[in-house]
C-alpha angles and dihedrals in degrees: 000000000000089000091055096038104035092178090058108142103143123040122192114211116197115200142158103257090195094063122072096213097058090042089056091045090051093050093048092046090049091052091050092047091052091055086059093048093252119142115223125219106198116211110199114205124183103161141009093268090063097065102078095043091048091054091046091050094060101029108146093005099094136058097205143002131234119195119209102212127232135132093282091055093043091052090050100042096125091046090052093046092048093049093045091049090049089052090045092235124154103229131206129196128187096241132050093228086085093054087061087055092054105279121146098235146332136214124190145088124314106252102169114104116247125224102243119183128194122204123196 
């Protein structure tokens, strides 16, 4: 994200605080961001009603948004994209499936199976 947003100083990370995997992902992302001198603004989400207040709480206080993926985030993709667009935040997800849905960018491993063929 820093390569795309060179002025990145504050990164908002939205995650489901009720799910251990996104909490771990947020902590690891926060640690990595700190090594780059980037301040992290954690946005804890536990239910759908938390999205709008979370975005309002940090409005104007972040340069970009990282979304730690889980089912709550997947189910609310359009809500997240709409709120991020309204806040004028470049947003990154860990899989490219979200880019197809309108996200700014993704960064993560390729998980889709490839069609390999073997010829004799």
